[in-house]
Structure formats: C-alpha cells, structure tokens
C-alpha positions in Angstrom: 15.8 1.2 -7.3 13.4 3.2 -9.4 10.6 3.9 -6.9 9.3 6.8 -8.9 8.7 4.5 -11.9 7.1 1.7 -9.9 4.7 4.2 -8.3 4.0 5.9 -11.7 3.1 2.5 -13.2 0.9 1.5 -10.3 -0.8 4.9 -10.3 -1.6 4.6 -14.0 -2.9 1.0 -13.4 -5.2 2.3 -10.7 -6.5 5.2 -12.7 -6.5 4.4 -16.4 -8.6 1.6 -18.0 -6.4 1.4 -21.1 -3.3 0.8 -19.0 -5.1 -2.0 -17.1 -6.1 -3.6 -20.4 -2.4 -3.5 -21.5 -1.3 -4.9 -18.2 -3.5 -8.0 -18.8 -2.9 -8.3 -22.5 0.9 -7.9 -22.6 2.4 -7.2 -19.2 6.0 -7.5 -20.5 5.5 -4.8 -23.1 3.9 -2.4 -20.6 6.6 -3.0 -18.0 9.2 -2.4 -20.7 8.1 1.2 -21.0 9.3 1.9 -17.4 12.8 2.0 -16.0 12.3 -0.9 -13.5 14.8 -3.2 -11.9 14.5 -6.9 -12.2 13.3 -7.0 -8.6 10.6 -4.4 -9.3 9.4 -6.2 -12.4 9.2 -9.5 -10.4 7.3 -7.8 -7.6 4.7 -6.3 -10.0 4.4 -9.4 -12.1 4.2 -11.6 -9.0 1.7 -9.4 -7.2 4.2 -9.2 -4.3 2.4 -6.5 -2.3 4.7 -7.0 0.7 7.9 -6.5 -1.4 6.4 -3.5 -3.1 5.7 -2.0 0.3 9.3 -2.7 1.4 10.5 -1.0 -1.7 8.7 2.1 -0.5 5.5 2.2 -2.7 3.0 4.7 -1.2 0.2 2.9 0.7 -2.6 4.7 -1.1 -1.2 3.6 -4.5 -0.4 0.1 -3.3 -3.8 -0.5 -1.7 -5.6 0.2 -5.0 -3.2 -2.1 -6.9 -3.8 -4.8 -4.3 -7.5 -4.5 -4.7 -7.2 -4.5 -8.5 -5.3 -7.8 -8.1 -7.9 -9.3 -5.8 -6.3 -8.9 -2.4 -8.8 -8.9 0.4 -8.0 -6.1 3.0 -6.7 -8.5 5.7 -4.4 -10.2 3.2 -3.1 -6.8 2.1 -2.2 -5.8 5.6 -0.8 -9.3 6.4 1.4 -9.2 3.3 3.1 -6.0 4.5 3.6 -7.4 8.0 5.1 -10.6 6.6 7.4 -8.6 4.3 8.8 -6.6 7.2 9.8 -9.9 8.9 11.2 -11.4 5.6 13.0 -8.3 4.1 13.5 -5.9 7.0 12.5 -2.3 7.1 11.1 -0.2 4.3 13.9 0.9 2.0 12.7 4.2 0.6 9.8 6.6 0.4 7.8 8.1 3.2 7.6 4.8 5.2 11.4 4.3 5.3 13.0 3.9 8.7 15.6 6.4 9.4 18.3 5.5 11.9 20.2 8.2 13.6 
C-alpha cells in the first residue's frame, strides 16, 4: 500500500485548483502520476471514503476530500463506521490499531 501517495494526491486535490481541474478533466492521467495500488485507485475514483479511512488516510485530509466530493458530514462519519464493520480495523497511519 502506498499511503503516502494517496495522501499526497488528496492533499493536492484539497489545496490546488489546477489539480482539482485535472481530476475532473482526466482522472486516469492524474492518478497515473502517483504510485497507487489498484485498490487505492478504485477507492479514489469511487469516492470510497470508508475504504480510504481503513487504508489509513489522515482524517483532516480525508474530510476535505469528502467535502469536495459532496459528502455531507453525517455521511462522511457513517462511511467510516460502515467501513470498520466491512473491512476491519484501520491498516496503517495514525489511526491503525496496534495489537500487543
């Protein structure tokens, strides 16, 4: 998994108008510039906020991406809860569950 590149992409989408324009004009070309797995590409293209959360995307970055994609706040929170039930615990990043 390339969590760094997913977060870098979403951060740029959140902060840079030209990156957002490219996202809407030719998402495949934009995503091709990042070292993403097929699962990551699918989650970004599918607006799968819950799966992105499970992958470990930082909540501050993810919340802005969700808003950009039209998620109301309650749906954003619900998507993360549903993903925990569907996929299990967060895999990486600061929200990952560490079992000792």
